[in-house]
N, C-alpha and C positions, 0 to 999 in steps of 0.2 A: 822707443821700442818701434815704433811705426815708420821713423827716418831710416832702419835698419832694414826693415822688410822692402821699404822703396828701393833703398840703395840694392840690397838680393837681387829685386826683380831686374832692375837696371842694369846689372851686371848679366844676368842669365841672357836678357836680350841683347847684349853687345855682343856676349860669345854665339848666341846664335845668329847674329848678323855676320859676323867674321866666318863663321863656319858655312854657310849661303853665299857669301862672295868668294871665296875659295872654291865652293862647289862650282861655280859658273865660271870661273877663271879657267879649273881644270877643263871643264867640257868644253869651251870656248876654243882650247890648246890643241883639244882631240879633232876639233872641226876645222881647226886652219893646218891641223899634221895633214887630216887627210883630204883637203884642199891641195895641198900643197903636192901632195902624191898624185892625182889627177893634173895638176898640171902638168907635171912632165910628162902626161900622155899626149898631149895635144900640141897642136900646131896653129898658133894664131896669126892669121894676118888682118894686117890694119890699112884701111885704106882713107886718104886723103886727095884733096884734087890734083889729080893728075897724075897719082905715086900712090905706090905700097910702100909700106915701112920701111922694106928693105930691099933690095934688089935681088937679093937671092936667099933661099931656103933651104937647108939639108935635114935631111932624115936619113932613118938606114932603114935597107931593105928588111921585108919581113914586119916591120913596126905596124900597130894597129895604133893610130892616134884619132881622136878628133878635131878634123879641121874644123875653126870657128873664123867667122869673116865678120870685123866690126866698121863701121863707115865712122871716121873721125872728122871729115871734114866732106859735103857735099853728099852724093847719092849715087853711088856704085854698085854693082854687082859683079861677080868676078866666077872664072872658070878655069879648072887645072885641066888643058887639053890634054887627051890622052887617058885620064884617070877618070874620066865621068863625074866629077866634081864641079858642083853649079851652086855656087850660094849668093844669096843677094838679102836684103833687108825682111825678108818673110821668113824665107831657110837660113839661119845663121850660122846652122852646124852639120857637120854630117861625119859620121866614124868612116875610115876610110883604112883598109889594109895594103900598106903599099908592098906589092909582091914583085914587081919586075924592077930592077935599076933601071935606071936611065937619067936625061933632062926633060923636065916638063916647063913647058909654057904658060905662066899663069897671065890671065889678061883681063880687062875689064869688060864685061858685056851689055854694059846699061851707057849709051851715048851718054855721057856727061858734061861734056865741053869740048873746048878748044885742043886742051890735050889729052884727048881719049885715044887717039890712035898710038899715043906714045906709051900709052898707063900699062908698063909690062913688067914682068917678074921672073925669074926663074925658081923651079922646085929641082933640086939633085937627089936623086934616090941612089943613096951608094949601097 
C-alpha cells in the first residue's frame, strides 16, 4: 500500500514538474518574440580596430530607431554627422527619428590609433 502512495506522489510530482517546465518555455518564447520585434526597430553599429562592421548602413526616412553602438575591439566613439548622434562606451544607445533623407557620414570621434583618420562609414536615409 505504501508503495502505491509513493508511486502516486512520484507521478504527481513529475506531472507538476513538466507543467512548470512548459510554462517557463512559453514565457521564454514570448520574451524572445518581444526581443525580435524590438531588434527590427534598431540600428546596430559595431566598431573594431579602425573600421565599422559595415561600410554602409541604410534606413528609411521617417523611421524611429534605437541606434546602438558597441566596441568589438579597441576603444572607440562614433558620431553621425548632421543628425546629432554621438555614442561611446558610456552612452551606448540613442533613440533617433530619421526625418530627412540623405547621406550622412559616420566616423570615430575618439583618437584610437594609426587608422583613426580612415575609420568612417556611411548612413543612407532613403
